[in-house]
PQR file with spaces between the fields and no chain letter, atoms N, CA, C, O and H, PARSE charges and radii, in Angstrom:
ATOM       1  N    MET     1      81.618  136.829  103.721 -0.4000 1.5000
ATOM       2  CA   MET     1      82.591  137.043  102.680 -0.0000 2.0000
ATOM       3  C    MET     1      83.798  136.134  102.879  0.5500 1.7000
ATOM       4  O    MET     1      84.261  135.506  101.927 -0.5500 1.4000
ATOM       5  N    GLU     2      84.311  136.056  104.098 -0.4000 1.5000
ATOM       6  CA   GLU     2      85.469  135.210  104.390 -0.0000 2.0000
ATOM       7  C    GLU     2      85.139  133.725  104.189  0.5500 1.7000
ATOM       8  O    GLU     2      85.965  132.968  103.680 -0.5500 1.4000
ATOM       9  H    GLU     2      83.935  136.566  104.871  0.4000 1.0000
ATOM      10  N    THR     3      83.950  133.320  104.584 -0.4000 1.5000
ATOM      11  CA   THR     3      83.533  131.929  104.408 -0.0000 2.0000
ATOM      12  C    THR     3      83.494  131.565  102.927  0.5500 1.7000
ATOM      13  O    THR     3      83.940  130.488  102.532 -0.5500 1.4000
ATOM      14  H    THR     3      83.279  133.936  104.997  0.4000 1.0000
ATOM      15  N    GLU     4      82.965  132.458  102.128 -0.4000 1.5000
ATOM      16  CA   GLU     4      82.895  132.225  100.685 -0.0000 2.0000
ATOM      17  C    GLU     4      84.299  132.131  100.093  0.5500 1.7000
ATOM      18  O    GLU     4      84.555  131.298   99.223 -0.5500 1.4000
ATOM      19  H    GLU     4      82.603  133.333  102.449  0.4000 1.0000
ATOM      20  N    ARG     5      85.185  132.965  100.552 -0.4000 1.5000
ATOM      21  CA   ARG     5      86.562  132.943  100.074 -0.0000 2.0000
ATOM      22  C    ARG     5      87.227  131.617  100.409  0.5500 1.7000
ATOM      23  O    ARG     5      87.911  131.030   99.570 -0.5500 1.4000
ATOM      24  H    ARG     5      84.977  133.641  101.258  0.4000 1.0000
ATOM      25  N    GLN     6      87.028  131.147  101.627 -0.4000 1.5000
ATOM      26  CA   GLN     6      87.594  129.856  102.043 -0.0000 2.0000
ATOM      27  C    GLN     6      87.022  128.703  101.215  0.5500 1.7000
ATOM      28  O    GLN     6      87.744  127.775  100.848 -0.5500 1.4000
ATOM      29  H    GLN     6      86.472  131.623  102.309  0.4000 1.0000
ATOM      30  N    GLN     7      85.735  128.769  100.929 -0.4000 1.5000
ATOM      31  CA   GLN     7      85.109  127.729  100.112 -0.0000 2.0000
ATOM      32  C    GLN     7      85.691  127.733   98.701  0.5500 1.7000
ATOM      33  O    GLN     7      85.927  126.673   98.122 -0.5500 1.4000
ATOM      34  H    GLN     7      85.149  129.523  101.227  0.4000 1.0000
ATOM      35  N    ASN     8      85.922  128.914   98.152 -0.4000 1.5000
ATOM      36  CA   ASN     8      86.514  129.018   96.822 -0.0000 2.0000
ATOM      37  C    ASN     8      87.936  128.458   96.812  0.5500 1.7000
ATOM      38  O    ASN     8      88.336  127.776   95.868 -0.5500 1.4000
ATOM      39  H    ASN     8      85.730  129.776   98.622  0.4000 1.0000
ATOM      40  N    ILE     9      88.682  128.747   97.852 -0.4000 1.5000
ATOM      41  CA   ILE     9      90.045  128.215   97.958 -0.0000 2.0000
ATOM      42  C    ILE     9      90.017  126.693   98.017  0.5500 1.7000
ATOM      43  O    ILE     9      90.816  126.034   97.350 -0.5500 1.4000
ATOM      44  H    ILE     9      88.357  129.301   98.619  0.4000 1.0000
ATOM      45  N    GLU    10      89.118  126.132   98.797 -0.4000 1.5000
ATOM      46  CA   GLU    10      89.008  124.676   98.903 -0.0000 2.0000
ATOM      47  C    GLU    10      88.629  124.048   97.563  0.5500 1.7000
ATOM      48  O    GLU    10      89.156  122.998   97.196 -0.5500 1.4000
ATOM      49  H    GLU    10      88.469  126.667   99.338  0.4000 1.0000
ATOM      50  N    ARG    11      87.717  124.690   96.835 -0.4000 1.5000
ATOM      51  CA   ARG    11      87.334  124.180   95.508 -0.0000 2.0000
ATOM      52  C    ARG    11      88.521  124.207   94.552  0.5500 1.7000
ATOM      53  O    ARG    11      88.731  123.266   93.787 -0.5500 1.4000
ATOM      54  H    ARG    11      87.289  125.543   97.132  0.4000 1.0000
ATOM      55  N    LEU    12      89.293  125.284   94.599 -0.4000 1.5000
ATOM      56  CA   LEU    12      90.474  125.382   93.750 -0.0000 2.0000
ATOM      57  C    LEU    12      91.505  124.313   94.106  0.5500 1.7000
ATOM      58  O    LEU    12      92.114  123.722   93.214 -0.5500 1.4000
ATOM      59  H    LEU    12      89.122  126.049   95.221  0.4000 1.0000
ATOM      60  N    LYS    13      91.704  124.063   95.387 -0.4000 1.5000
ATOM      61  CA   LYS    13      92.638  123.027   95.817 -0.0000 2.0000
ATOM      62  C    LYS    13      92.207  121.657   95.312  0.5500 1.7000
ATOM      63  O    LYS    13      93.030  120.870   94.845 -0.5500 1.4000
ATOM      64  H    LYS    13      91.209  124.543   96.111  0.4000 1.0000
ATOM      65  N    LYS    14      90.908  121.379   95.409 -0.4000 1.5000
ATOM      66  CA   LYS    14      90.395  120.093   94.928 -0.0000 2.0000
ATOM      67  C    LYS    14      90.566  119.970   93.418  0.5500 1.7000
ATOM      68  O    LYS    14      90.929  118.906   92.916 -0.5500 1.4000
ATOM      69  H    LYS    14      90.239  122.018   95.788  0.4000 1.0000
ATOM      70  N    SER    15      90.309  121.043   92.703 -0.4000 1.5000
ATOM      71  CA   SER    15      90.487  121.029   91.254 -0.0000 2.0000
ATOM      72  C    SER    15      91.946  120.814   90.878  0.5500 1.7000
ATOM      73  O    SER    15      92.251  120.039   89.971 -0.5500 1.4000
ATOM      74  H    SER    15      90.014  121.907   93.111  0.4000 1.0000
ATOM      75  N    LEU    16      92.832  121.491   91.565 -0.4000 1.5000
ATOM      76  CA   LEU    16      94.260  121.330   91.309 -0.0000 2.0000
ATOM      77  C    LEU    16      94.693  119.899   91.594  0.5500 1.7000
ATOM      78  O    LEU    16      95.431  119.305   90.808 -0.5500 1.4000
ATOM      79  H    LEU    16      92.584  122.120   92.302  0.4000 1.0000
ATOM      80  N    GLY    17      94.247  119.353   92.691 -0.4000 1.5000
ATOM      81  CA   GLY    17      94.578  117.973   93.043 -0.0000 2.0000
ATOM      82  C    GLY    17      94.074  116.990   92.002  0.5500 1.7000
ATOM      83  O    GLY    17      94.785  116.054   91.635 -0.5500 1.4000
ATOM      84  H    GLY    17      93.648  119.835   93.330  0.4000 1.0000
ATOM      85  N    ALA    18      92.861  117.193   91.525 -0.4000 1.5000
ATOM      86  CA   ALA    18      92.298  116.313   90.494 -0.0000 2.0000
ATOM      87  C    ALA    18      93.085  116.417   89.196  0.5500 1.7000
ATOM      88  O    ALA    18      93.305  115.412   88.521 -0.5500 1.4000
ATOM      89  H    ALA    18      92.284  117.953   91.823  0.4000 1.0000
ATOM      90  N    THR    19      93.504  117.613   88.847 -0.4000 1.5000
ATOM      91  CA   THR    19      94.292  117.814   87.631 -0.0000 2.0000
ATOM      92  C    THR    19      95.640  117.114   87.738  0.5500 1.7000
ATOM      93  O    THR    19      96.073  116.446   86.799 -0.5500 1.4000
ATOM      94  H    THR    19      93.325  118.430   89.395  0.4000 1.0000
ATOM      95  N    ILE    20      96.294  117.263   88.864 -0.4000 1.5000
ATOM      96  CA   ILE    20      97.593  116.619   89.067 -0.0000 2.0000
ATOM      97  C    ILE    20      97.448  115.104   89.034  0.5500 1.7000
ATOM      98  O    ILE    20      98.271  114.414   88.433 -0.5500 1.4000
ATOM      99  H    ILE    20      95.942  117.805   89.627  0.4000 1.0000
ATOM     100  N    ASN    21      96.405  114.583   89.676 -0.4000 1.5000
ATOM     101  CA   ASN    21      96.182  113.138   89.645 -0.0000 2.0000
ATOM     102  C    ASN    21      95.924  112.644   88.224  0.5500 1.7000
ATOM     103  O    ASN    21      96.417  111.585   87.837 -0.5500 1.4000
ATOM     104  H    ASN    21      95.736  115.143   90.164  0.4000 1.0000
ATOM     105  N    ALA    22      95.162  113.398   87.454 -0.4000 1.5000
ATOM     106  CA   ALA    22      94.895  113.008   86.063 -0.0000 2.0000
ATOM     107  C    ALA    22      96.184  112.979   85.257  0.5500 1.7000
ATOM     108  O    ALA    22      96.383  112.081   84.438 -0.5500 1.4000
ATOM     109  H    ALA    22      94.762  114.259   87.768  0.4000 1.0000
ATOM     110  N    MET    23      97.048  113.937   85.475 -0.4000 1.5000
ATOM     111  CA   MET    23      98.338  113.961   84.778 -0.0000 2.0000
ATOM     112  C    MET    23      99.187  112.753   85.173  0.5500 1.7000
ATOM     113  O    MET    23      99.817  112.129   84.319 -0.5500 1.4000
ATOM     114  H    MET    23      96.887  114.666   86.140  0.4000 1.0000
ATOM     115  N    ALA    24      99.203  112.428   86.445 -0.4000 1.5000
ATOM     116  CA   ALA    24      99.991  111.290   86.919 -0.0000 2.0000
ATOM     117  C    ALA    24      99.471  109.986   86.325  0.5500 1.7000
ATOM     118  O    ALA    24     100.258  109.134   85.911 -0.5500 1.4000
ATOM     119  H    ALA    24      98.691  112.935   87.138  0.4000 1.0000
ATOM     120  N    VAL    25      98.167  109.827   86.282 -0.4000 1.5000
ATOM     121  CA   VAL    25      97.574  108.611   85.699 -0.0000 2.0000
ATOM     122  C    VAL    25      97.913  108.511   84.220  0.5500 1.7000
ATOM     123  O    VAL    25      98.209  107.426   83.720 -0.5500 1.4000
ATOM     124  H    VAL    25      97.528  110.519   86.619  0.4000 1.0000
ATOM     125  N    THR    26      97.873  109.631   83.525 -0.4000 1.5000
ATOM     126  CA   THR    26      98.210  109.646   82.102 -0.0000 2.0000
ATOM     127  C    THR    26      99.654  109.213   81.881  0.5500 1.7000
ATOM     128  O    THR    26      99.937  108.408   80.994 -0.5500 1.4000
ATOM     129  H    THR    26      97.633  110.513   83.931  0.4000 1.0000
ATOM     130  N    VAL    27     100.555  109.741   82.678 -0.4000 1.5000
ATOM     131  CA   VAL    27     101.967  109.383   82.548 -0.0000 2.0000
ATOM     132  C    VAL    27     102.167  107.902   82.854  0.5500 1.7000
ATOM     133  O    VAL    27     102.889  107.210   82.136 -0.5500 1.4000
ATOM     134  H    VAL    27     100.325  110.395   83.399  0.4000 1.0000
ATOM     135  N    GLU    28     101.539  107.421   83.906 -0.4000 1.5000
ATOM     136  CA   GLU    28     101.692  106.019   84.282 -0.0000 2.0000
ATOM     137  C    GLU    28     101.084  105.084   83.243  0.5500 1.7000
ATOM     138  O    GLU    28     101.570  103.967   83.065 -0.5500 1.4000
ATOM     139  H    GLU    28     100.953  107.983   84.489  0.4000 1.0000
ATOM     140  N    THR    29     100.048  105.510   82.568 -0.4000 1.5000
ATOM     141  CA   THR    29      99.428  104.694   81.526 -0.0000 2.0000
ATOM     142  C    THR    29     100.392  104.505   80.363  0.5500 1.7000
ATOM     143  O    THR    29     100.433  103.438   79.749 -0.5500 1.4000
ATOM     144  H    THR    29      99.653  106.417   82.713  0.4000 1.0000
ATOM     145  N    ARG    30     101.150  105.523   80.069 -0.4000 1.5000
ATOM     146  CA   ARG    30     102.109  105.448   78.973 -0.0000 2.0000
ATOM     147  C    ARG    30     103.313  104.591   79.321  0.5500 1.7000
ATOM     148  O    ARG    30     103.985  104.084   78.423 -0.5500 1.4000
ATOM     149  H    ARG    30     101.116  106.390   80.567  0.4000 1.0000
ATOM     150  N    ASP    31     103.603  104.417   80.611 -0.4000 1.5000
ATOM     151  CA   ASP    31     104.757  103.625   81.027 -0.0000 2.0000
ATOM     152  C    ASP    31     104.354  102.689   82.166  0.5500 1.7000
ATOM     153  O    ASP    31     104.581  103.008   83.333 -0.5500 1.4000
ATOM     154  H    ASP    31     103.057  104.830   81.340  0.4000 1.0000
ATOM     155  N    PRO    32     103.761  101.544   81.843 -0.5600 1.5000
ATOM     156  CA   PRO    32     103.266  100.632   82.883  0.2800 2.0000
ATOM     157  C    PRO    32     104.372  100.082   83.795  0.5500 1.7000
ATOM     158  O    PRO    32     104.089   99.621   84.902 -0.5500 1.4000
ATOM     159  N    TYR    33     105.624  100.129   83.335 -0.4000 1.5000
ATOM     160  CA   TYR    33     106.739   99.640   84.137 -0.0000 2.0000
ATOM     161  C    TYR    33     106.861  100.417   85.446  0.5500 1.7000
ATOM     162  O    TYR    33     107.208   99.847   86.480 -0.5500 1.4000
ATOM     163  H    TYR    33     105.853  100.503   82.436  0.4000 1.0000
ATOM     164  N    THR    34     106.581  101.690   85.398 -0.4000 1.5000
ATOM     165  CA   THR    34     106.708  102.526   86.599 -0.0000 2.0000
ATOM     166  C    THR    34     105.359  102.829   87.248  0.5500 1.7000
ATOM     167  O    THR    34     105.264  103.711   88.102 -0.5500 1.4000
ATOM     168  H    THR    34     106.299  102.152   84.558  0.4000 1.0000
ATOM     169  N    ALA    35     104.328  102.109   86.851 -0.4000 1.5000
ATOM     170  CA   ALA    35     102.987  102.351   87.404 -0.0000 2.0000
ATOM     171  C    ALA    35     103.014  102.250   88.925  0.5500 1.7000
ATOM     172  O    ALA    35     103.573  101.306   89.483 -0.5500 1.4000
ATOM     173  H    ALA    35     104.405  101.393   86.157  0.4000 1.0000
ATOM     174  N    GLY    36     102.425  103.199   89.569 -0.4000 1.5000
ATOM     175  CA   GLY    36     102.346  103.223   91.022 -0.0000 2.0000
ATOM     176  C    GLY    36     103.521  103.917   91.692  0.5500 1.7000
ATOM     177  O    GLY    36     103.459  104.234   92.880 -0.5500 1.4000
ATOM     178  H    GLY    36     101.971  103.965   89.116  0.4000 1.0000
ATOM     179  N    HIS    37     104.593  104.157   90.940 -0.4000 1.5000
ATOM     180  CA   HIS    37     105.779  104.781   91.539 -0.0000 2.0000
ATOM     181  C    HIS    37     105.462  106.169   92.086  0.5500 1.7000
ATOM     182  O    HIS    37     105.848  106.503   93.206 -0.5500 1.4000
ATOM     183  H    HIS    37     104.643  103.899   89.975  0.4000 1.0000
ATOM     184  N    GLN    38     104.767  106.969   91.302 -0.4000 1.5000
ATOM     185  CA   GLN    38     104.464  108.337   91.744 -0.0000 2.0000
ATOM     186  C    GLN    38     103.612  108.319   93.005  0.5500 1.7000
ATOM     187  O    GLN    38     103.813  109.142   93.898 -0.5500 1.4000
ATOM     188  H    GLN    38     104.453  106.698   90.392  0.4000 1.0000
ATOM     189  N    ARG    39     102.672  107.401   93.088 -0.4000 1.5000
ATOM     190  CA   ARG    39     101.819  107.313   94.280 -0.0000 2.0000
ATOM     191  C    ARG    39     102.656  106.906   95.494  0.5500 1.7000
ATOM     192  O    ARG    39     102.467  107.446   96.584 -0.5500 1.4000
ATOM     193  H    ARG    39     102.509  106.732   92.362  0.4000 1.0000
ATOM     194  N    ARG    40     103.572  105.964   95.315 -0.4000 1.5000
ATOM     195  CA   ARG    40     104.416  105.538   96.434 -0.0000 2.0000
ATOM     196  C    ARG    40     105.336  106.671   96.885  0.5500 1.7000
ATOM     197  O    ARG    40     105.549  106.854   98.083 -0.5500 1.4000
ATOM     198  H    ARG    40     103.726  105.525   94.429  0.4000 1.0000
ATOM     199  N    VAL    41     105.875  107.424   95.946 -0.4000 1.5000
ATOM     200  CA   VAL    41     106.715  108.572   96.285 -0.0000 2.0000
ATOM     201  C    VAL    41     105.895  109.592   97.077  0.5500 1.7000
ATOM     202  O    VAL    41     106.362  110.130   98.081 -0.5500 1.4000
ATOM     203  H    VAL    41     105.702  107.275   94.973  0.4000 1.0000
ATOM     204  N    ALA    42     104.681  109.851   96.621 -0.4000 1.5000
ATOM     205  CA   ALA    42     103.813  110.812   97.309 -0.0000 2.0000
ATOM     206  C    ALA    42     103.479  110.333   98.717  0.5500 1.7000
ATOM     207  O    ALA    42     103.475  111.127   99.658 -0.5500 1.4000
ATOM     208  H    ALA    42     104.301  109.414   95.806  0.4000 1.0000
ATOM     209  N    ASP    43     103.199  109.037   98.868 -0.4000 1.5000
ATOM     210  CA   ASP    43     102.892  108.496  100.200 -0.0000 2.0000
ATOM     211  C    ASP    43     104.089  108.623  101.142  0.5500 1.7000
ATOM     212  O    ASP    43     103.935  108.977  102.310 -0.5500 1.4000
ATOM     213  H    ASP    43     103.202  108.392   98.103  0.4000 1.0000
ATOM     214  N    LEU    44     105.271  108.333  100.624 -0.4000 1.5000
ATOM     215  CA   LEU    44     106.474  108.442  101.441 -0.0000 2.0000
ATOM     216  C    LEU    44     106.754  109.902  101.822  0.5500 1.7000
ATOM     217  O    LEU    44     107.088  110.193  102.970 -0.5500 1.4000
ATOM     218  H    LEU    44     105.396  108.045   99.674  0.4000 1.0000
ATOM     219  N    ALA    45     106.618  110.807  100.862 -0.4000 1.5000
ATOM     220  CA   ALA    45     106.828  112.233  101.137 -0.0000 2.0000
ATOM     221  C    ALA    45     105.817  112.734  102.169  0.5500 1.7000
ATOM     222  O    ALA    45     106.152  113.531  103.046 -0.5500 1.4000
ATOM     223  H    ALA    45     106.347  110.570   99.929  0.4000 1.0000
ATOM     224  N    LEU    46     104.584  112.259  102.051 -0.4000 1.5000
ATOM     225  CA   LEU    46     103.542  112.639  103.005 -0.0000 2.0000
ATOM     226  C    LEU    46     103.913  112.162  104.415  0.5500 1.7000
ATOM     227  O    LEU    46     103.817  112.926  105.375 -0.5500 1.4000
ATOM     228  H    LEU    46     104.312  111.612  101.339  0.4000 1.0000
ATOM     229  N    ALA    47     104.330  110.914  104.534 -0.4000 1.5000
ATOM     230  CA   ALA    47     104.688  110.364  105.842 -0.0000 2.0000
ATOM     231  C    ALA    47     105.857  111.127  106.463  0.5500 1.7000
ATOM     232  O    ALA    47     105.858  111.415  107.660 -0.5500 1.4000
ATOM     233  H    ALA    47     104.407  110.294  103.753  0.4000 1.0000
ATOM     234  N    ILE    48     106.843  111.449  105.642 -0.4000 1.5000
ATOM     235  CA   ILE    48     108.003  112.189  106.155 -0.0000 2.0000
ATOM     236  C    ILE    48     107.594  113.582  106.625  0.5500 1.7000
ATOM     237  O    ILE    48     108.017  114.030  107.691 -0.5500 1.4000
ATOM     238  H    ILE    48     106.842  111.215  104.670  0.4000 1.0000
ATOM     239  N    SER    49     106.777  114.259  105.838 -0.4000 1.5000
ATOM     240  CA   SER    49     106.375  115.621  106.212 -0.0000 2.0000
ATOM     241  C    SER    49     105.508  115.636  107.466  0.5500 1.7000
ATOM     242  O    SER    49     105.566  116.583  108.250 -0.5500 1.4000
ATOM     243  H    SER    49     106.433  113.895  104.972  0.4000 1.0000
ATOM     244  N    VAL    50     104.704  114.590  107.658 -0.4000 1.5000
ATOM     245  CA   VAL    50     103.899  114.495  108.882 -0.0000 2.0000
ATOM     246  C    VAL    50     104.818  114.286  110.087  0.5500 1.7000
ATOM     247  O    VAL    50     104.637  114.918  111.128 -0.5500 1.4000
ATOM     248  H    VAL    50     104.657  113.821  107.020  0.4000 1.0000
ATOM     249  N    GLU    51     105.810  113.394  109.940 -0.4000 1.5000
ATOM     250  CA   GLU    51     106.763  113.148  111.028 -0.0000 2.0000
ATOM     251  C    GLU    51     107.560  114.403  111.380  0.5500 1.7000
ATOM     252  O    GLU    51     107.981  114.584  112.523 -0.5500 1.4000
ATOM     253  H    GLU    51     105.958  112.881  109.094  0.4000 1.0000
ATOM     254  N    MET    52     107.761  115.263  110.388 -0.4000 1.5000
ATOM     255  CA   MET    52     108.492  116.512  110.630 -0.0000 2.0000
ATOM     256  C    MET    52     107.607  117.579  111.264  0.5500 1.7000
ATOM     257  O    MET    52     108.074  118.677  111.565 -0.5500 1.4000
ATOM     258  H    MET    52     107.420  115.116  109.460  0.4000 1.0000
ATOM     259  N    ASN    53     106.331  117.258  111.467 -0.4000 1.5000
ATOM     260  CA   ASN    53     105.362  118.183  112.061 -0.0000 2.0000
ATOM     261  C    ASN    53     105.227  119.476  111.259  0.5500 1.7000
ATOM     262  O    ASN    53     105.138  120.564  111.828 -0.5500 1.4000
ATOM     263  H    ASN    53     105.952  116.365  111.223  0.4000 1.0000
ATOM     264  N    LEU    54     105.213  119.344  109.941 -0.4000 1.5000
ATOM     265  CA   LEU    54     105.025  120.520  109.097 -0.0000 2.0000
ATOM     266  C    LEU    54     103.567  120.968  109.148  0.5500 1.7000
ATOM     267  O    LEU    54     102.687  120.218  109.569 -0.5500 1.4000
ATOM     268  H    LEU    54     105.285  118.460  109.479  0.4000 1.0000
ATOM     269  N    LYS    55     103.333  122.183  108.717 -0.4000 1.5000
ATOM     270  CA   LYS    55     101.976  122.715  108.672 -0.0000 2.0000
ATOM     271  C    LYS    55     101.182  121.987  107.586  0.5500 1.7000
ATOM     272  O    LYS    55     101.758  121.491  106.618 -0.5500 1.4000
ATOM     273  H    LYS    55     104.048  122.793  108.375  0.4000 1.0000
ATOM     274  N    ARG    56      99.871  121.925  107.749 -0.4000 1.5000
ATOM     275  CA   ARG    56      98.983  121.225  106.825 -0.0000 2.0000
ATOM     276  C    ARG    56      99.187  121.725  105.395  0.5500 1.7000
ATOM     277  O    ARG    56      99.207  120.921  104.463 -0.5500 1.4000
ATOM     278  H    ARG    56      99.403  122.328  108.536  0.4000 1.0000
ATOM     279  N    GLU    57      99.337  123.029  105.208 -0.4000 1.5000
ATOM     280  CA   GLU    57      99.513  123.584  103.866 -0.0000 2.0000
ATOM     281  C    GLU    57     100.807  123.075  103.235  0.5500 1.7000
ATOM     282  O    GLU    57     100.848  122.770  102.043 -0.5500 1.4000
ATOM     283  H    GLU    57      99.321  123.682  105.965  0.4000 1.0000
ATOM     284  N    GLN    58     101.862  122.986  104.045 -0.4000 1.5000
ATOM     285  CA   GLN    58     103.141  122.480  103.546 -0.0000 2.0000
ATOM     286  C    GLN    58     103.029  120.999  103.172  0.5500 1.7000
ATOM     287  O    GLN    58     103.540  120.568  102.139 -0.5500 1.4000
ATOM     288  H    GLN    58     101.829  123.233  105.013  0.4000 1.0000
ATOM     289  N    ILE    59     102.361  120.239  104.018 -0.4000 1.5000
ATOM     290  CA   ILE    59     102.180  118.812  103.759 -0.0000 2.0000
ATOM     291  C    ILE    59     101.418  118.603  102.463  0.5500 1.7000
ATOM     292  O    ILE    59     101.809  117.774  101.642 -0.5500 1.4000
ATOM     293  H    ILE    59     101.946  120.589  104.858  0.4000 1.0000
ATOM     294  N    ASP    60     100.342  119.340  102.270 -0.4000 1.5000
ATOM     295  CA   ASP    60      99.554  119.218  101.044 -0.0000 2.0000
ATOM     296  C    ASP    60     100.372  119.591   99.813  0.5500 1.7000
ATOM     297  O    ASP    60     100.274  118.938   98.773 -0.5500 1.4000
ATOM     298  H    ASP    60     100.025  120.014  102.937  0.4000 1.0000
ATOM     299  N    SER    61     101.173  120.634   99.933 -0.4000 1.5000
ATOM     300  CA   SER    61     102.012  121.058   98.806 -0.0000 2.0000
ATOM     301  C    SER    61     103.059  120.005   98.465  0.5500 1.7000
ATOM     302  O    SER    61     103.301  119.723   97.291 -0.5500 1.4000
ATOM     303  H    SER    61     101.253  121.164  100.777  0.4000 1.0000
ATOM     304  N    ILE    62     103.667  119.434   99.468 -0.4000 1.5000
ATOM     305  CA   ILE    62     104.669  118.386   99.254 -0.0000 2.0000
ATOM     306  C    ILE    62     104.034  117.174   98.595  0.5500 1.7000
ATOM     307  O    ILE    62     104.605  116.600   97.668 -0.5500 1.4000
ATOM     308  H    ILE    62     103.470  119.663  100.421  0.4000 1.0000
ATOM     309  N    ARG    63     102.875  116.787   99.060 -0.4000 1.5000
ATOM     310  CA   ARG    63     102.184  115.627   98.485 -0.0000 2.0000
ATOM     311  C    ARG    63     101.871  115.863   97.021  0.5500 1.7000
ATOM     312  O    ARG    63     102.133  114.998   96.185 -0.5500 1.4000
ATOM     313  H    ARG    63     102.411  117.254   99.813  0.4000 1.0000
ATOM     314  N    MET    64     101.319  117.013   96.702 -0.4000 1.5000
ATOM     315  CA   MET    64     100.968  117.314   95.316 -0.0000 2.0000
ATOM     316  C    MET    64     102.213  117.383   94.433  0.5500 1.7000
ATOM     317  O    MET    64     102.208  116.883   93.308 -0.5500 1.4000
ATOM     318  H    MET    64     101.107  117.716   97.382  0.4000 1.0000
ATOM     319  N    ALA    65     103.261  117.992   94.936 -0.4000 1.5000
ATOM     320  CA   ALA    65     104.491  118.111   94.146 -0.0000 2.0000
ATOM     321  C    ALA    65     105.102  116.739   93.892  0.5500 1.7000
ATOM     322  O    ALA    65     105.647  116.498   92.815 -0.5500 1.4000
ATOM     323  H    ALA    65     103.266  118.398   95.850  0.4000 1.0000
ATOM     324  N    SER    66     105.020  115.845   94.859 -0.4000 1.5000
ATOM     325  CA   SER    66     105.643  114.538   94.681 -0.0000 2.0000
ATOM     326  C    SER    66     104.843  113.634   93.757  0.5500 1.7000
ATOM     327  O    SER    66     105.406  112.709   93.172 -0.5500 1.4000
ATOM     328  H    SER    66     104.577  116.041   95.734  0.4000 1.0000
ATOM     329  N    ILE    67     103.562  113.871   93.612 -0.4000 1.5000
ATOM     330  CA   ILE    67     102.749  113.073   92.683 -0.0000 2.0000
ATOM     331  C    ILE    67     103.178  113.364   91.251  0.5500 1.7000
ATOM     332  O    ILE    67     103.217  112.460   90.417 -0.5500 1.4000
ATOM     333  H    ILE    67     103.104  114.623   94.087  0.4000 1.0000
ATOM     334  N    ASP    68     103.493  114.599   90.970 -0.4000 1.5000
ATOM     335  CA   ASP    68     103.790  115.010   89.596 -0.0000 2.0000
ATOM     336  C    ASP    68     105.286  114.984   89.297  0.5500 1.7000
ATOM     337  O    ASP    68     105.710  115.493   88.259 -0.5500 1.4000
ATOM     338  H    ASP    68     103.461  115.333   91.648  0.4000 1.0000
ATOM     339  N    SER    69     106.078  114.414   90.167 -0.4000 1.5000
ATOM     340  CA   SER    69     107.516  114.424   89.910 -0.0000 2.0000
ATOM     341  C    SER    69     107.967  113.217   89.113  0.5500 1.7000
ATOM     342  O    SER    69     109.154  113.081   88.815 -0.5500 1.4000
ATOM     343  H    SER    69     105.733  114.001   91.010  0.4000 1.0000
């Protein structure tokens, strides 16, 4: 039961990540001047959160939030 629950959580995380990425690509397509900015912000936020030794869940949340900002 617990294994199935964890698998469902992982599937939901992947779906959420794909949705956020699709939204970011859509926004960047409409404004080519800022293309790649969201990805660079996400990469920088990821690097900072890793250096801060945050928990994996926090790092993933920060990365996803920075992609859609």
